[in-house]
Each structure stands twice: as structure tokens, then as C-alpha cells.
N, C-alpha and C positions, 0 to 999 in steps of 0.2 A: 185790644187783647195782646197784640204783638209787643206793644210798649211795656205792658205789665210783665210779660214773660222776659223781655230784655232786662228790665230792672231787677227782676228776680235773679237772673243769672249774674248781674253785676254784684248784687248783694252776696250771692253764694261765693263768687270769686274773691271778694274782699275778705270774707270770713275765712276762706281757705288760706289766702295769702297771710293772714295774721297768725295762722297756725304753723306756717313753715319755719323750720328750725335753723336754717342757715342760708347764707347768700347763694350758694350753689343751687339750692332748691328753688329759691326765688327767681333766679335767672332762667332756669329751665321751665318753671311755671309760666313766666312772662313770654318765653319763646313759644310755648305751646298755645297760649292764648293769642299771640300774634299770628300764628299759623291758622288758627280758627278764622281770623279776620281776613288775611290776605292770601292764604293757600300758597305761600311762596316757600317751597322746600329749600331753595338755595339759601335764603336768609336763615332758616332754621338750622341748616347744616353748618353754616359759618359760625353761628352763635355757639352751638354746642361744642364745636371743635376747639373753640377758644377757652372752654371751661376746664378741659383736662389736658394733661401732657403725657398720658400713657397709652395713646392710641397705637394699635397695631393693624396695619392693612391686611385683610385676610388673603388677598391675592399676592402678597409679598412675604408670606410667612417664612419662606426658605431663603429670603434675601436680607442681608444686613442693611440697616438704615444708612450706613456710611457709603453704600454703593450708589453710583450715579444712575439716574433714570432719564430716559428721553421720552417725551410725550408725543405720540403720533396723532396729530389733529390739534389745531389751535383755534377752533371755534369756541362756542359756549362751553361744550363739554370738556374740551382740553384746558381752557382757562380755569374752569372749576376744579379739574383734577390737579392742576398746578397749585392752586390755592390750598386745597385740602392736603395734598402731600407735603407741602411746605409747613403747614400748621401741625402736621403729625410728626415732623422731624425728619422727613425724607429729603434727599438732595436731588432736585431736578436740574439736569445739565442744560437742556434746551428743548425746543419743540422741533418736530419735522412735519412737513405738510406739502401736499402736491401743488398748492396754489400760492401760498404766502411765503415760500422760501426766499431767503435774502432779506427778509424784514426782521423787525424786533417786536415781540408781543409780550406784554407784561414783564418787560425787562429781560426776556430770554431771546436768544437768537433762534431763528427758524431756518432749519436746514432742509434740503431736498431729501426725499426718500432714498434716492440713489446714493447720495453722499453718506447717509447713515449706514446703508448696507455696505458700502465700501470701507468706511473708516471706523465704524463703531459696532462691529459684530459681537463683541463680548460685553456690551452694555445692555441692560434691560430696557426694552421698549414697551411702554404702556399704550395700548390702543384706546383712544378716548373719543368715542363717538357712539351714542346710543343707536342712531339710525344706520350708520354705515360700518359699524365695528367689524362684522364678519368679512366684508369685502376688503377692508383695510388689512386685516390679518392675512387673508389669502394673498394680497398684493406683496406683503413683506416676504412671505414664504416663497412665492414664485420668483421673486428677485434674488433669492438666495440667502435671506437672513435666517439665522439659526432659530428654529421654532421654539426651542426651550428658553430662549431669551425674550420671547414675546409674551406679554401678559394681556389677555383678553378678559376683562372683569367677569367674574362669575355672575354678578347681577348687572343691571344696566350701567351702574356707575361703580367706581371703586368704593369699597366699604371697609371701614375699620371698626374694630371692637376693643373693649377695654373692661377692666374691673372684674370682680367676682360676683356676678349677678345673683341677687337675692341674699347674699351672705356677707356683705361688706358694710352694711349700714349700722349694725349694732352687734353686740357680743351675745353669745349664747348664754342661756341660764341653765341651772341644773334641772334635771328631770323634764327635758323638753318633750312635748307632745306635738308632733309636726304633721300638718295636713298639706300634702302635695296635690293640688288640684290642677291637673294637666301634666301628668308625669312623663309623657312622651316616651323616651327610650330608657328612662330611669336615671339619667345622669344626675339630676338634682337630689335624688335619694342619696347617692354616693357623696355628692358635695355636702349635703347636710351632715352625713355621718362623719366626714372629715372635719367639718366645722365644729361639731360638738365633741370630737375625739371619741366617738363611740358611746358617749354618756347621754342617753336619752331614755324615755320611758316607752314611747309608742310612736309609730309612723303609720299614717293613713295615706295611701297613694291611689289616685283615681286616673284611669286611662281607658277611654271608650273604644279605641281601635283594638280589635281582637289580637292581631299579630304583635302589636306593640305591648299589649298587656302580657302576652305569653313571654315575650322577650324579657320584660321586667321581672317576671316570676323566675325565669331561668337565671337571670343575673344575680338577683338577691339570694337565691338558694345557693348558687355557686360561691358567692362571696361570704356566705354565712351571716347575712344581715338578719337579725332577730327582732322579735316584737314588731312585726310589720304586717299590715293588712292591705293587700293590693286588690283593688276593685275594678272590674271591667265595666265601668259606668261613666257617663258624663255627669259633671256636677251641674246642678240645676236648682231651681227654687222649690221644687216639689218632686215627688216620685211619679214619673210618667214616661211613656215611650215617646221619643222625639226623633225627628228626621235629622240625618247627619251626613255631611259631605266628607268623605275620606280623601285627604290630599296631603299625605306625609305630614310635614310640620305645620301645614296650614289647614288641617282638618277642623271643621267647625259645625255648629248647629245651624241648620237651614231647612226650612219647609220644602225646599226644592231638592233636598238630598235624597239619595236612593237607599241609603242604609238606615236602619232603625236601631237605635241604641236605648238602653235603659238610663233614664235620667234619675238622679237621686239628689236629695238635699243633705248638706253636711250635718245639720242638726239631728236628723234621724239616724245617721250612721254613727256619730261619735257619742250620742246620748249624753251621759253625765260626765264624760271624760273632760278633764281640765286641759283644754287645748291651749298651747302657749304660742304657736306660730303657724300661720296660714300663708301659703304661697299660691298665687293664682296666675296662670297663663293659659287661658282657655278661649282664645281667638274671638273675643267680643262678647262672651257669655258671662263675664266677670260680675256685672251688676246683678244679674239673675242669681248667680251662685252665692253672692253675698246676702241676697234676700233669704236664701235657703240656709244661711249660717247665722241668721239674725240672733237667735237665742244664745248660741255659742259665743258670739261676739259680745252681746250685752252682759252675759254672766261672767265670762272669763277674761274679757279685755285682751285677747291675744294680740301679739304683734303681727302685722300683716305686710306682705310684699305682693302688690297687685299690679299687673300690667295695665297701663292706661293709654295705650297707643292704637288699639284695634278700632275704636270708634272715636270720632272727632271730639265728642263731648265727654268722653270718659274722664278726662282730667278734672272736670268739674263735677260730673254726676256721681262718680265713685267716692271722691273725697267728701262731698256733701252728704251722701248716704251714711258714710261711716260716722260723721259728726252727729247725725241724727240719732244713731244708735249709742254712741259713746262721745258725748260732748268734750270729754277730757283728752281725746286723741290729738296728737300733734304729728306733723308730717315731715318726712324727707322725700325729695324726688331725686332720682339718679338716672343717668343715661348710659347705656352700654353699647350702643351702635351709633355710627356716625350719620345715620339717616333718620327717618321718621320712626324706626322700629325701636324696640327694647327700652322704652321709658317705663320706669317702675316707681310706683308710689309706696312708700313705707309708712305705716301707721304705728305709733308708739305712745305709751302713757308717760 
């Protein structure tokens, strides 16, 4: 039975690969499949960082790429930070470390912490250790290093972003009817409006979290966004009450959740509307939501931008399902974060 399932996935992967429209998409697809097999995030990150040249590290937004950076820690995390920063176009001057100072690591000198504090107070120091980062930050501050020049990554590792997510794979058409499944704080409604230069017919926006829904309503009213229907619902494959975990940007459907929200299917909401573009970022519920948009997709062949990073097999399962509905679909894949997040599958005719 397992062999049959494995062969089935190989067949699906080959079919998807044949529908990918450019080399960039094929490299990203191969990287995702490799991660399915080896679960090596480092290899994935190295691959995707070599695909683009417009990365911007979110922890260095206020700093120019021309400025020097010292990396505190030259173990695995420090070496990875050096490789990533160099690939993104940042200049790493050297490492500093409590144990390996006086040596050379990956072509960079390793200084002592005391020497860095004494000689390089005006240079940015990146703390590169998932396990000991906070202790290393405190050490620098206690030794007198200016805290504003210390970068402790917001996430476990430094993260870079790029591109105009959801709106850079194809050009808008006239009379767009846009479905925003997972509207969050409404930012993509405004990005869509900018993308089409205000020329659209209708917007449907779904956001299950009550306070975010209210925020969206206030924003669109203040901005004068017209012809929009904002719904306080989770997108699902049918109309039913579902359990939901509320966790800011990571809110998701889960039977263990304490909140109960109304799930709805796209087909029943848009009815006969000729939908032209569907965007989905709903924390792992994308496949179920696509099932609930089955008729809309079959009849209208909308372009889609669907996140495929929440579940390991989404890269295969979602693309395969779309091909079942519309065999003519072809795909782009784009990456917008330097880690495992923000991988988007675009479907076009």
C-alpha cells in the first residue's frame, strides 16, 4: 500500500513539474521536495537565497547594506548567519566569540568580545545563537557595548524578505473580482487596490478573528474602499461552526481551539460572481478552502495565489487538486521569506 501511495506522489510531482512555467519555479519546487525528504532547513535556505538578489533582512531595516556587521558567535548559527548575510549583500567584517578568538572561521577573523567592545562600538553586532542569544546580548550590554548597535533577531535566526507577495507574478486584468481568504489586518486589500489602480469590480475579504475583522472594516471605510464585502468568517469547504485557535498572525482552525467561528465556503458566498483572482493564506486550511471554491474555480478559472508552506505536502496536494479541477492550469512558485515561510503557488491559464 505504501509503495502505491509513493508512486502516486511521484506521478503527481512529475505532472506538477511539467506545468511549472519558469526555472525559478522549478528550483523552488525541487527545494520543497528535497525538504520533504531530508527535513534540512539549512539546505533549503541556502538554495532559495541564491535564487534572488533583492533580499532585505528584517532585523537590519534601518541599516544600510554598505555598513559593516560583526557576528557574535561562530558556531553553526554564526556560520549560517555569515553565509546568509553575504548572500543577501551585507558586509560581514568578522566574528567575535568567547572561545575561538584568535582563529579564523570561514575566512573571517574571530575577535574576543572585549576587543569588539573596546574597538568597534559603532559597528552593528549580530547575536547569532538560537540557544544562548539572550545571554550573549546581556553580556555585550554589561561590558558596555551600545545596546542600539546590537541586533538580537526577532525570530530564532535572522530573516529576510523580498518581493511584492501575491501581486508580482502576473498583471491585473480589467474588472477584477478579488477574493482575499485570510485578510488578517487588511493589508492585502490595500495592496490589491494599488495593484489594480482602483480599477476593480468587487472585493470579498474573509477574516475570522473578530477584532481583526473590525479593524479591516474601519480601515476600508476610512480609506473609502468601495464595492467590498468583509466577512467575519473562516474560509472552509462548507458552512459549519469550527474550532479556532486565535494567535495573531498564526491563528488557525484546530479542534483543540477554544474559540468557535463560522466557517463558510467561497462558492456559497460569491454565487454567480465571475471571480478573477483568489488569494489564500489561511494557516493550513488552504486545501479545504479550495474544496469550498470548487465550482467557482471550475467555472471561472480564476488566477490563484495560494500559500503552500503551512503543511509539508501542500506543495503537491494543492497543485494536484487544482489540476483536477482545471487541467489547463499552469504554475509559478515564488518565495518571499528566507526561511520555510511564505512560499506561494500561483495558478494561471
